[in-house]
Backbone as a chain_set.jsonl record, in Angstrom:
{"seq": "XXXXXXXXXXXXXXXXXXXXXXXXXXXXXXXXXXXXXXXXXXXXXXXXXXXXXXXXXXXXXXXXXXXXXXXXXXXXXXXXXXXXXXXXXXXXXXX", "coords": {"N": [[29.049, 32.081, -70.69], [30.246, 29.185, -69.326], [29.664, 26.563, -68.84], [27.798, 23.51, -69.209], [25.051, 21.631, -68.436], [23.093, 18.871, -68.766], [20.234, 16.755, -68.696], [18.297, 13.897, -69.384], [15.367, 12.348, -68.659], [13.487, 9.454, -68.689], [10.115, 8.704, -68.335], [9.273, 6.175, -66.215], [6.901, 4.962, -65.66], [5.202, 3.81, -67.585], [6.502, 1.622, -68.589], [6.873, -1.672, -67.922], [8.55, -3.009, -65.092], [10.723, -1.278, -65.343], [12.435, 1.048, -63.47], [13.988, 3.294, -63.467], [15.422, 5.537, -65.804], [17.776, 7.416, -67.087], [19.742, 9.777, -68.812], [22.777, 11.695, -69.123], [24.771, 14.703, -69.535], [27.594, 16.54, -68.826], [29.563, 19.424, -68.654], [31.942, 21.508, -67.528], [33.431, 24.702, -66.752], [34.743, 25.341, -69.238], [35.952, 26.699, -72.348], [34.319, 26.369, -74.608], [31.618, 24.84, -73.943], [29.767, 23.503, -75.49], [30.933, 22.078, -77.507], [30.609, 19.26, -78.677], [31.906, 17.295, -80.17], [34.549, 17.388, -79.478], [35.65, 16.453, -76.667], [36.677, 17.341, -73.281], [38.828, 17.324, -70.35], [37.009, 18.127, -68.56], [34.586, 16.995, -69.109], [31.803, 14.901, -68.597], [29.787, 12.134, -69.187], [26.921, 9.979, -69.466], [24.698, 7.294, -68.34], [21.897, 6.029, -66.396], [20.241, 3.077, -65.611], [17.501, 1.432, -64.275], [16.125, -1.587, -63.082], [13.423, -3.517, -62.006], [13.604, -6.35, -60.072], [12.01, -7.814, -58.381], [9.401, -7.473, -55.898], [10.321, -4.673, -54.221], [13.024, -5.077, -54.746], [15.702, -4.175, -56.761], [17.876, -3.681, -59.609], [20.438, -1.545, -60.579], [22.089, -0.052, -63.213], [24.861, 1.909, -63.72], [26.452, 3.895, -65.9], [29.305, 5.666, -66.808], [31.296, 8.027, -68.534], [34.332, 9.622, -68.73], [37.142, 11.84, -69.248], [40.719, 11.825, -69.516], [44.097, 13.067, -69.43], [46.838, 11.552, -71.151], [50.168, 10.252, -71.128], [52.997, 12.444, -71.779], [52.608, 15.855, -70.847], [51.817, 18.889, -72.592], [53.336, 22.197, -72.819], [51.297, 23.908, -72.036], [49.893, 22.429, -70.235], [48.215, 20.516, -71.258], [47.43, 17.518, -73.122], [47.317, 14.376, -74.883], [44.045, 13.144, -74.996], [42.255, 10.525, -73.378], [39.488, 8.304, -73.248], [37.801, 7.332, -70.259], [36.083, 4.717, -68.924], [33.517, 3.931, -66.711], [31.653, 1.566, -65.099], [29.04, 0.718, -63.021], [27.269, -1.593, -61.084], [24.464, -1.774, -59.173], [22.658, -3.049, -56.377], [19.479, -2.687, -55.087], [17.481, -2.492, -52.189], [14.268, -2.018, -51.118], [12.268, -1.296, -48.413]], "CA": [[28.624, 30.814, -70.136], [31.334, 28.232, -69.45], [29.225, 25.25, -68.391], [26.582, 22.926, -69.779], [24.579, 20.463, -67.697], [21.838, 18.428, -69.362], [19.786, 15.417, -68.303], [17.062, 13.445, -70.01], [14.805, 11.272, -67.856], [12.323, 8.801, -69.28], [9.115, 8.301, -67.339], [9.285, 4.716, -66.131], [5.574, 4.477, -65.281], [4.531, 3.058, -68.648], [7.313, 0.481, -68.998], [6.907, -2.608, -66.801], [9.81, -3.381, -64.458], [11.71, -0.204, -65.426], [12.237, 1.988, -62.371], [14.766, 4.505, -63.703], [16.124, 5.641, -67.081], [18.267, 8.785, -67.167], [21.037, 10.014, -69.448], [23.248, 13.022, -68.737], [25.979, 15.283, -70.123], [28.068, 17.658, -68.026], [30.845, 20.006, -69.051], [32.075, 22.717, -66.723], [34.662, 25.501, -66.818], [35.356, 25.179, -70.556], [35.725, 27.836, -73.251], [33.161, 26.042, -75.431], [31.025, 23.62, -73.386], [28.87, 22.882, -76.469], [31.746, 21.403, -78.527], [30.362, 17.859, -78.353], [32.826, 16.42, -80.902], [35.876, 17.467, -78.872], [35.505, 16.502, -75.211], [37.832, 17.779, -72.505], [38.892, 16.675, -69.035], [35.857, 18.628, -67.799], [33.39, 16.385, -69.682], [31.306, 13.642, -68.035], [28.512, 11.746, -69.784], [26.549, 8.617, -69.116], [23.286, 6.976, -68.13], [21.502, 5.125, -65.314], [19.067, 2.262, -65.904], [17.076, 0.629, -63.141], [15.191, -2.653, -63.426], [12.854, -4.164, -60.828], [13.674, -7.808, -60.101], [10.874, -8.32, -57.607], [8.858, -6.436, -55.025], [11.305, -4.054, -53.349], [14.403, -5.406, -55.13], [16.014, -3.697, -58.104], [19.268, -3.595, -60.049], [20.665, -0.289, -61.279], [23.36, 0.031, -63.936], [25.322, 3.296, -63.827], [27.555, 3.981, -66.861], [29.875, 7.011, -66.917], [32.51, 8.174, -69.332], [35.009, 10.901, -68.569], [38.366, 11.883, -70.042], [41.937, 12.227, -68.823], [45.278, 13.194, -70.26], [47.788, 10.448, -71.071], [51.511, 10.571, -71.604], [53.599, 13.724, -71.394], [51.77, 17.029, -71.062], [52.401, 20.018, -73.312], [53.674, 23.337, -71.974], [50.076, 24.515, -71.507], [49.263, 21.499, -69.303], [47.307, 19.611, -71.954], [48.056, 16.408, -73.82], [46.373, 13.531, -75.59], [42.94, 12.698, -74.147], [41.742, 9.174, -73.539], [38.257, 8.119, -72.483], [37.797, 6.409, -69.127], [34.722, 4.213, -68.766], [33.232, 3.387, -65.387], [30.335, 0.951, -65.03], [28.724, 0.23, -61.685], [25.985, -2.289, -60.977], [24.015, -1.672, -57.788], [21.449, -3.756, -55.979], [18.742, -1.836, -54.166], [16.4, -3.127, -51.46], [13.339, -1.044, -50.556], [11.357, -1.918, -47.447]], "C": [[29.726, 29.784, -70.386], [30.947, 26.818, -69.034], [27.952, 24.821, -69.102], [26.254, 21.676, -68.969], [23.216, 20.104, -68.274], [21.518, 17.017, -68.887], [18.461, 15.129, -68.989], [16.57, 12.236, -69.218], [13.546, 10.758, -68.526], [11.378, 8.399, -68.163], [8.998, 6.78, -67.355], [7.911, 4.134, -65.818], [4.942, 3.561, -66.322], [5.31, 1.821, -69.12], [7.429, -0.473, -67.805], [8.346, -2.933, -66.377], [10.9, -2.311, -64.534], [11.439, 0.793, -64.304], [12.986, 3.298, -62.576], [15.438, 4.427, -65.067], [16.507, 7.111, -67.284], [19.589, 8.812, -67.918], [21.459, 11.445, -69.121], [24.535, 13.398, -69.476], [26.343, 16.489, -69.274], [29.413, 18.123, -68.574], [30.955, 21.363, -68.38], [33.424, 23.384, -66.937], [35.439, 25.286, -68.11], [35.052, 26.399, -71.416], [34.494, 27.612, -74.113], [32.518, 24.753, -74.919], [30.084, 22.892, -74.348], [29.623, 22.227, -77.621], [31.694, 19.902, -78.251], [31.343, 16.909, -79.032], [34.217, 16.379, -80.279], [35.752, 17.578, -77.358], [36.792, 17.002, -74.552], [37.852, 17.015, -71.182], [37.74, 17.12, -68.144], [34.54, 18.025, -68.267], [33.071, 15.064, -68.988], [29.972, 13.36, -68.71], [28.195, 10.321, -69.394], [25.06, 8.423, -68.971], [23.124, 6.075, -66.914], [20.231, 4.393, -65.733], [18.751, 1.41, -64.691], [15.997, -0.352, -63.542], [14.729, -3.34, -62.148], [12.897, -5.686, -60.993], [12.473, -8.449, -59.415], [10.399, -7.197, -56.7], [9.941, -5.93, -54.063], [12.759, -4.339, -53.688], [14.642, -4.946, -56.567], [17.523, -3.691, -58.345], [19.396, -2.323, -60.865], [22.043, -0.323, -61.921], [23.692, 1.502, -64.142], [26.565, 3.306, -64.707], [28.006, 5.435, -66.944], [31.115, 6.969, -67.776], [33.065, 9.566, -69.073], [36.351, 10.797, -69.265], [39.543, 12.345, -69.188], [43.076, 12.32, -69.823], [46.182, 11.985, -70.055], [49.139, 10.924, -71.568], [51.993, 11.919, -71.102], [52.655, 14.873, -71.735], [52.539, 18.092, -71.826], [52.726, 21.145, -72.333], [52.442, 23.993, -71.354], [49.308, 23.581, -70.566], [48.272, 20.555, -69.933], [48.106, 18.514, -72.638], [47.003, 15.624, -74.57], [45.315, 13.035, -74.608], [42.596, 11.247, -74.429], [40.461, 9.05, -72.724], [38.47, 7.104, -71.362], [36.345, 6.013, -68.898], [34.589, 3.584, -67.385], [31.813, 2.843, -65.398], [30.141, 0.366, -63.636], [27.365, -0.45, -61.731], [25.626, -2.335, -59.496], [22.786, -2.548, -57.576], [20.769, -2.922, -54.909], [17.604, -2.631, -53.528], [15.556, -2.031, -50.835], [12.34, -1.75, -49.655], [10.129, -1.083, -47.279]], "O": [[30.097, 29.539, -71.534], [31.818, 25.96, -68.89], [27.146, 25.645, -69.533], [27.083, 20.776, -68.836], [22.296, 20.923, -68.274], [22.413, 16.192, -68.701], [17.618, 16.013, -69.148], [17.265, 11.225, -69.117], [12.655, 11.528, -68.883], [11.798, 7.819, -67.162], [8.666, 6.179, -68.377], [7.776, 2.914, -65.72], [4.218, 2.631, -65.967], [4.822, 1.064, -69.958], [8.022, -0.117, -66.787], [9.232, -3.106, -67.215], [11.914, -2.431, -63.846], [10.334, 1.325, -64.199], [12.668, 4.302, -61.939], [15.962, 3.38, -65.447], [15.66, 7.943, -67.61], [20.457, 7.97, -67.688], [20.614, 12.306, -68.873], [25.273, 12.543, -69.965], [25.507, 17.359, -69.029], [30.28, 17.316, -68.911], [30.152, 22.26, -68.638], [34.419, 22.733, -67.256], [36.651, 25.073, -68.082], [34.025, 27.054, -71.238], [33.71, 28.535, -74.334], [32.842, 23.673, -75.414], [29.646, 21.779, -74.054], [29.007, 21.857, -78.62], [32.619, 19.34, -77.664], [31.589, 15.818, -78.517], [34.98, 15.443, -80.521], [35.75, 18.685, -76.82], [37.846, 17.075, -75.184], [36.997, 16.166, -70.931], [37.522, 16.54, -67.081], [33.475, 18.494, -67.864], [33.946, 14.217, -68.81], [29.12, 14.244, -68.798], [29.084, 9.549, -69.036], [24.258, 9.25, -69.406], [24.077, 5.442, -66.459], [19.26, 5.019, -66.16], [19.63, 0.743, -64.144], [15.061, 0.003, -64.259], [15.548, -3.704, -61.303], [12.31, -6.239, -61.922], [11.989, -9.5, -59.835], [10.941, -6.092, -56.736], [10.414, -6.672, -53.202], [13.65, -3.878, -52.974], [13.88, -5.285, -57.474], [18.324, -3.696, -57.41], [18.571, -2.048, -61.736], [23.043, -0.59, -61.254], [22.881, 2.253, -64.683], [27.611, 2.79, -64.314], [27.185, 6.333, -67.13], [31.882, 6.007, -67.751], [32.351, 10.563, -69.185], [36.666, 9.747, -69.825], [39.386, 13.145, -68.266], [43.031, 11.738, -70.907], [46.29, 11.455, -68.95], [49.232, 11.883, -72.335], [51.47, 12.463, -70.13], [51.992, 14.865, -72.772], [53.762, 18.185, -71.722], [52.417, 21.045, -71.146], [52.526, 24.57, -70.269], [48.197, 23.904, -70.146], [47.552, 19.855, -69.221], [49.332, 18.59, -72.716], [45.924, 16.139, -74.862], [45.644, 12.563, -73.519], [42.64, 10.796, -75.574], [40.354, 9.619, -71.638], [39.225, 6.144, -71.509], [35.482, 6.869, -68.703], [35.442, 2.808, -66.954], [30.869, 3.582, -65.677], [30.981, -0.386, -63.142], [26.426, 0.058, -62.344], [26.377, -2.861, -58.674], [21.984, -2.753, -58.487], [21.402, -2.501, -53.941], [16.864, -3.343, -54.207], [16.077, -1.196, -50.096], [11.653, -2.681, -50.076], [9.24, -1.441, -46.506]]}, "num_chains": 1, "name": "protein.A"}
């Protein structure tokens, strides 16, 4: 097994104004996809939170973190990893 995909979704029914709450971890094509302390370029993790502003209008925050090599690469094509953070804020209208 060279991949791990996991997601945890919280039921938003019991929390007022919350429409979505999900966290996730993905790691594909790796020798040890369960090595959580040592991420690779194949690792993506993050969460999505959705909040209802009014009837049919919501804001969703999408946070993702992945990794890339920086600087000169070694002979095996690897190098020093740095985290890359991506945050997106979406507005959703439902009719």
